[in-house]
Structure formats: structure tokens, C-alpha cells
N, C-alpha and C positions, 0 to 999 in steps of 0.2 A: 403532457411533459413535466416531469419531475422538476420541482422548483429547488432552486439553489440557495443555500445560506449567502448572507450579504458579505461578508468579509472573510476571505482565507481562500485554503487551499486545498487541492486534493490529494487526491489520492491520491517466494523463497526460492540454488538449483543445485542442483546436484554437483556433484562431485567432479572430479576428477583429475583434470592433467596441469593445469596450470596452478602456480602457488598463487595465494590470496594477493590481490591487487587492489589499491586504491580505488573506486569506484565513484567518479564526480566526488571529488574530496571536498569537505563542508567549505562554505564560506569563510566561517570564522574558526581557524584552527584552534584558538585559544578556548573556544567552548566546549572543546571535547578533549578528554586525553588519549593516551595512546591505545588504552585498553578499548574504548570505545571504538576507535578506528579500527582495531583490528578485529572486534566482533562484527563490525559493518562491512569490512571488506571481506570476511569470510561469507556474509550473507550475499553480498552482492556478486561476487564471484560465483559462487555454487549456483547462483541463480541464472548467471549467463550460460553456464554449463548445461544446466537443466533445460534453459530454453532451446539451446541446441539440439537438445535429444529429443524432444516433443513436438518442436516447430516446423521441421520439415513438411509435414502434412499441411494442406491448403487451409485456408480459410481464416477467419478472425481469432485472435489469441487475446488474451489478458490474464495475470496471474499475479500474486505479490511475492516476491522473492522475502521480503521482509517477514510475512507470516510463515512461510514455510520455514523459514531459518529461526524464528522463535520457537516454533512447535518443536523442532527437532533438537535445539537447545534444552528445552527442558526435558527431554528423553535422554540426552547426551549427561546431564546432570545427573541421572540416577543410573548410567551405566558404568561398569567396572571393567577393570582386566583388559584382555585384548579385545573385547568387544568396544569397550571405551576408545581403544587406541585406532581400531579400524574406523568408527562412526567420525572421531575427529578428524582423522585423515581425508576422508570422503567430504567432509563437512568443511574442509580448512579451517577447522577452528585449532589455532595455536595458543589460546591462555589456558591456563590452570583452570580447573572448573571454577573455584570460587571467584577468580576475577572475570570470568565469562557471566556468570551470574549477577555479580555487581555491575558489570557492563549495560547489561541488559536492563537493569532496573534505572540506570541512569538514560538511556534511549527511551525508555518508555517513560519517564518523567517529562522528557523535552517533547515528545509528541502528544502525550496528553494534555500539554500545557499551552496548546495553541487556541483552545477554543476559551475566549475572552467575552463570551456574548452576555456572561453574566455582569460584566462591568457597566457602569452607567454610562451612557454616551454624553458627550457636551452639548450644552443647550445654550441659545442665545442669553445675553446678559439679562438678569432678572426674571429668567424662566427657570423651571425645574422639570427633571424628567418624571413622569407618572408611571412609568412602567411600559407605554406605549409610545408616548409621543412629549413633547415640550410643552408646558403649559405653565399660566399664570393668571391672575385675575386682572382683567380690564381696568384703567385708571377710572377716576371718577367722571373723567370726561369722555370715557368710553374707547380711549385709544390705547394700542398695542403696540409692543416693541417692534422694531423694525425687522422685516422679514416674517412676521406673526401675520396670521389671519384672525378674525374674531368668530367664535361660534358660541351664541347666546352671550353669556355674562364673562365667557372665558378667552384668552388668547392663546391660540394653538399655533405649534411650529413643527418642523422637523428637526432634528438634532444638528448643531453644524459638524460633529465629528464624532464617529463611531471607533472603538478599538478596533483594530485589526485582528479578525478573529477567523477560524476555521474548526469545523468538526472534525477533529483526527481523534478517534476515538480505538485505542487498542485494549482488548480484553483477552484475558488466560484463563482457563479451566482445569481441573482436574476432577473426573467424575467417576465413580465408582458404582457398579451395579449393585453391588451387597454392601451392607453396612458393615465397618469395621474389619481388622483382620489382615488385608490384602497389602495395603500401602502403610509405610511407614511413618510414624508421625513426624520423624524428623524430614523426611522429602515433603511431606504437606506442608510444614512450617517453611521451607526453602521456598516452595512456589508461592506461598502465600506472601513472602517478604520480599524477594528479589523481581517477581514476575505478576504481583498484584493478584494471584489467580483465585479465584472462586473454588474453593473445596468441597465437594459435595458427595453425600454417600447415597446408597438407596436409590439411586435415579432410574427412570425409564427411559426407554428408546425416544419417547415424547419429550421428556424432560430434557434430553441432548439437545434435539431440534429446536425445540422451542428457546432455549438459549441462545441459540445460533441465530434465530429468527429477530429475538430482540435485539442482540448485539449488534446485528446489521440492518436495523431500521425496516426489517422485513425484506431486504433486497435478496436475501438468499434464505431459502426457508427450510432446509435440511441439509444435513451433511454425510448421515449414516443411515443406512438400511436395517440394520441388524446391532442389536447392543452388544458389545464386549464386556470383558471383566471391569478394564481400565480404559478410559479415553482422556488424551491431552487435546486441550483444544485453544487455537488462537484464532481472534476475530480481529480485524481491521476493518473500520467505517470512516469513509472519507467524504465531507461535503464542502465545498468551498467556493467561493465566488471569485471569478477573475479580478485581478488588479482594477482593469477597465473591461467593461463588459462589451459583447457584441450587441448592436441593435438589431431587434428581432424585425424591425420592419426592413432591413438591409437583406436578410436571409431570403436567397431566391434558388429554384431550381437550376442546378448547373451540372453539367456530365462529367463524370467520374471514370477514367479508364482502369476498368478492371485488368484488362489485357490490352494489346496493341489492336485487338480487333474487336473488342466489346466495351460498348461505354453503356452506364445508367446513369439517369437523372437523380441527384442527391440533394436534399436542402444544404445549401453551402452558406455558412457565415461569413460575413465581411467586416473586416476593420483596418483603419490605416494608424497606424502608431509607431512608436519607438520599441525595437526590439533588438535583442542580441540575437545575431546571425554568424554562423561559422559554415565556410565552404570548403569542401576536400574533394578528391578527385573524382569521386563516384557518388558522392551525396552532397547535399546542404541540410543545414539543422539549424532551428530556431528555438528558443526559449519562450514560453508565454508564461508570465507571473501569474500568481493567484495575489488575493488581497494580503495575506500573511507573506512578507516577501521571502522568505525562506523557502517556501514551496512553489515549485514550478512545473509546467509539462515541458519536455523535450520533444520536439518530432524531428524524427530523420527522415528525410524525403529524397529517395534514390534520384538520380537523374535520369536513369532510364525506368520507362514504364514498367517493364518486367524486373527489374532490379531489385526488388525488397527481398526476395529468397537468398540470393546472393551475400547481401550487405547484411541481414540478419546472421547467417551462418559466419561471416566473417568477422562482424562486431564482437571484438574481444575485450577484455577487462580492460586491457591498456587503452585500448582506442577508445572508450566510454570514459576513462580517467582524464586523457587527454582533450575529448571535446568537452567534457564538463569545465575544464579549466581554461580552454578556449571562450565558451559562452561567459564565463565570469569575467574574464578581461576584458569582452568586448565592450566598448562605450555605447553600442547601440546605434541603430540607423533607422530611417524612416522607411517602414515598408507595408506594402497593401498587402494584406494579409486575407486569403480565403482559405477556409478550413469546414469541412463536412462535418455536420451534425453527425454523432454515432452512439451507437449502444450495444454491449457485447455481454454475454452469459457464456461462461467458459467453464469446463469441469476437466481435472485431470485425475482419472480414475486408476493409473498404473504406477504411481509413484515407487511403488516397492519395487516393481521390475526396474525402475529407472536407476532407484539406488543400487540394486543387485547389479547393474552393469557398470555402474559407476566404483564397484568394488566394496560396498557394504553388504556383507552377506551375514555375518553373525548376529546381527541384531533381529534378523527374521527367522533363526534357525532355534527352535525350542530346545535342541541340545547344546547349542554353542553360545547362546544368549546370557548375557550376565547384566543383569539390572537390578542387583542386589542393593543399589542405591535406593531402588524404589520402594523395593519391598522390605529392606531390613533383613534378610535371611540371606544366606548362602543360595548362589544359583542352583546347586545339586540338591538342595532340600526344597526348593521351589522352583521350577523351571518356569520362566515367564518372558515373554517374547513380543516384538511387534506383529501385528497380525495384518495390518492394512493401513494405507496412508492416502487419506483423499484431500483434494484441493477444489474449492470453488470461488469463483472472481465474478464480480461484474463491474461494468462502468458504462455511465452515460456522460457524453460530452454535449453540451448545449449552450445557448449565448450568455446565460448568466454565469456558468461555472461548470464545474464536474462534481459528481457523485459516484463513489467507487465503494466496492465492499468485497473483502476475500475471507474465507474461512480455511484453515488447516486442522484436520482431525487425525490423530494417532490411535488406532485402536491396538490395544494390548491384551495379552491372554494369559490365564495360569495354566499350567498343565492339568489342573484339577477342573478346569471349565471344559465344557463340550465343544470342540471346534467347530466353526461355522465359517463357510465359506467368506531624409531631409531636402535635400535635393528633389527630384522626382522620387516619389515612391518606388522601393524595388520590390518588384513583384515577388510573392511568395505564393503560390497556388497551390494547394497540397489537392491535385486532382487526379491521384494514383496511388496505388497502395504504398503505405509508409508504417514505421515502428513509432512508438510514443513509450516515454519512460516520465514516471511522476518519483520527482527527487525532493527530499529533504534537505537543504542545503546545511543545516545546524548539525544533524549528525551523520550526513552523508549516506542515508537510508533510503536504497531503492523500493519504495513503497509498492508502486506497481509498474508494469512494463506490459507492452503486446505488440500486436501486429494488427493494422486495418487493412484488408484486403477488398472488403466490400461494405460501404456503410449501410448499406439498404438494411 
């Protein structure tokens, strides 16, 4: 089992029909401006529409609306003319390019600021943090401070408090197969400044996939199989501890109803505590907080065993927004929570076709695409288009917390390149297929979401 960091929280869709809607609006609206809200609304709204396009298939699903949204925003920053207008419409981006880029920088700073593991934990009085534990010398008569234990001539104790922390790391990159010439310096500088992107030239296929593996702590070992002229990358890695962990000794095999007629035994975690719970006509929802209070996992459990498909299809941006607000307003109640451990690896390999279905066509057409903001040259002089978009994601939910990762790669080619293809606890027993969402309340970003059809 993968270990999970001690304090904090875990861990993009396409297009279409509805106008951008605030999804799970942040708990502290003052912490973000209108531009950040507009940016995140676009990511979340397009994310829900993407889910509806690829999720009708059966089975487990996990993906990152935020990762896909950020990667596509980097591409949009280099689009011009009708190509840019079409992309913005499908992606629900209403901000001018400079405002969109600045808002991305703000969200990136917030998410990357949750890791406080380098801060010194608090130790008992008269003791100091050694880097691993609290220590002090024993007194002349061999005594140690209260709550400390003696080891040889030293007094040892656990810290009295650790800063709430979560490994939530977002990384972006712009990589070129050849050195120089294709990407304008202004565009490279923009990605460095607003997206914190690594800008690399003369890379190999192995370099790209090695970057992916490093940025996701090895959870995703590769993303592309062929090296394009230019690749835009976004990686999200999340490892966080629940605010209150599940006792491992309480986990036991319990039946999970895959369908009305089929059950499978799965390791089921159990904990009684106070949780925010909301009940709707067709489902119940619970928010399970991480150690960093802004981060939490929302479970949407249909009332019917076979209801997850219909609930997922009907879960609109408006409904998610209302659900998030209701969970934040709920004061919490005593709940007997049972939840299966689960682990999912998932890949979306047809994002280009999904974006085309949503109305984004110019970006993939070498004759109509205009990414002159990337190349710094008119599109007629240097045809440059998106050749492929791939997304991979991973999540594992355990007693200690959650570990998740996602990568989005946008492969781009130039015409000169050779094309390649309280009371009594209220039961909340998660014993049949359900939906999950990992949300950052500080920005409103929907970091990960998915469906668990079978935890095995």
C-alpha cells in the first residue's frame, strides 16, 4: 500500500453547451478575484461536459479537469484569430489572454503553497526539533520534560503540532524536439512567467516521459509514444492525509454491490465522526476533509444501486455548485462512515475527437489552425497545429489519505515536420457504485473527479 503524507489533502472538459457556471464556489470568496473565479469556472464547466462525453462507458474513471484546463490554456495563449475564438468558446474561457494567464499564475501559487512540510513542527517546552523528532538533553538528575522519553542521555518526544500540509504540486512544461527556431521567445517567456513552465529544447521522447515520471512521483511513467515538434505538458501530483484517518485495524471485507445481482467483497474502511452530509431526491453526498481544510473529497452516492450512470449524466455544473454550497453550509452530523479502499489508473486517448465533437476543429487542422502566438510567425508562413491530446490519471484512496496524479500532453506539429500518427450515528455506507470529486475550496478548482464502479 502506498503511504500517505501526514497532513493535508489530495488530489480538465470539454466544451459545449452550457455557459460557464461556478462549480463548488470557494469557501472564502475574498481569497480570489473575479478573474480566478472565471478561469476556474471554465475549467470546471468544460470538465463536466467532457465527463459526460467519455464516461457513458462502464467501469472506473478518474481524470483531472484542472490539468486538462491548464494545458489547453497554455495552447490558447498562443492561438490567434478565428482559431483562438473557437478554442475559447469550446473551453468556456471568457477572459482576455493576459487576464487568463495572470489568473493561472494566481491559482498555481495557491495550489503549490499547500506543502508546508518544511516548516518546523512545534515541540514540548524546552525541547527542539532535530529534523526528525523533538530532542533535549536530560537534566542532571536524568529527568525529561513531560511527555518525553529518555534514550541514552537524550530526551525524545513527538511534536505537539505539525503545520497542516499537503503535497499538491502542479508543474508545466514546453518542450521542443529541436533546438531553437520554432517557438518564439516571447511565448516561452510567457509560459515561464505565468505558468512556471520548464522550457526545454532538443529533447528526446525519453526526456518527455522522464519529466512526467518525476513530476508524478512515478505514478504515471509515460504519456506519449511518439515525439512531436512541440509538446505542452501539465502534471498534477497530490498526496494528502485525511483530517482524521481511518483505523487500519477496523478495515474489513464487506460486500460491494456492483449491480443489483452481483456483489464482490472489498476492503472497507470504517470511521465514526462528524461530516457534512447533504441529501437530494436521488442521492446523498458527504464531504471528507483532508488535513489542509481547504481540500476535501466529496462522495456522491446514488440512492439506487444502479443509479450512478443516470446521476453522473445529470450532474450539471449548476447542481455541483449548489451541492458544494450546501455542504459548506452544513454544520456536520455524527456519521458512521464505511468507504471502500480503491485504486484507479485511467487514460483518455481520444481527447482530440472529443474536442472536435464539441466544436473545436480549427486547432487540429493544419490549414486552419493559427498558433502564430507560439511560433511568432504568421500561420500562412509556418502552419502549426495540435496533432494529439492525451490525458492519464491515477488515484489511490486508503486509510491514511489519498494519493493522486494526472498528466495532460498536447502534441503540436509544424508543416515542415514529418506527420506521424451525534445522536445515533447516521449510516453512510458506500457499498455500491459512486462518484467522487477532489475540490480546492480556496480557488474552487476541481482537481480530480471520477466514478468507482468496482473497487477491486
